[in-house]
Steps between C-alpha positions, in 0.01 A plus 500: 500500500629842410479810715520309830701631793563265794562674833534392864196520725585775748286700741473769231345249260265339753188670361578355154529152653162541674331609178652207307396244765155655539255447784550120496876524554572339160352162588279429798665745738851373436689830459794272408537386860422132429866405443616707796281357777404170651166369371338567835628857525396568141144379563473698825589829334362440150389818327558819697749336736712386206480848346625654824776239529625574147481874564703459818758299307529771234503784754792328678712559189493139382435455126281188468463531125469714192222678316473519122382836369361592162428864429523581872254230609595190701396201289694213654675369810777250567604391846878447513725486805784296643368151562564510875250786540211295362352288778291280271806367318633351824214251513462427128588155371465609136723808542738360760862616456715299263826618647648751744537772242343834599221569253228756448152363443200603295188380680216697342396688188182699461402663171211740451224321310531743207867406449486121533621292208713780358846415633492707818603201715819464295571873543446467876729196526771675298457809720542279807827362359630856450390595854671198656824579314481864615467378859809278475320169444624258239239225491123527461251216545139463399240237585252529213226269386490303180131425461381173353176664391500827315389764553565510873296743710729788605428443869682165478797645311604755762861374495512553123507262208813300415483626141545862618805403705652319202449810284674703773812282486434253782571129482339214684729353766262268688145371499347353812145518369370426149373856452751702710853541361764675708675747273815711529672781321846637559486877521 
């Protein structure tokens, strides 16, 4: 996609994030806290509690991800941070670490309905690779889905599609589930 700028989510961009995620918090009150919390904690604070938790994270100066802008409007989101900051990865069998290498992880993508199917996920993934490199990281992982049935409802593809990662220069390095490759890219 042309004309896309990918920028870190900071306190100054919070309002853009809220507009993009809308009143439902992207999907069912998630506010991209699902990968960051235990299942119990997530359920207890679903909706407004998750929004407040993400806001607190951003206000602390932590950058939990990046926003894609087109013509000044936020149209996409990608959650990317060092793996050790993402609680949900600690208990995942599918995305369990392969080695001791420090990696950054992509755990969520959200694209405005109007921009789906137009390559924005690839632009977000490539933007994440640039961000990781600018922060001193050298390895980026993703845990996308490779659906058996197409099309897949967007709500089930929140980690992204394997095809988008391949187009962004990733390669599959493991597969612990028939539909969930573990992918890496050197940055």
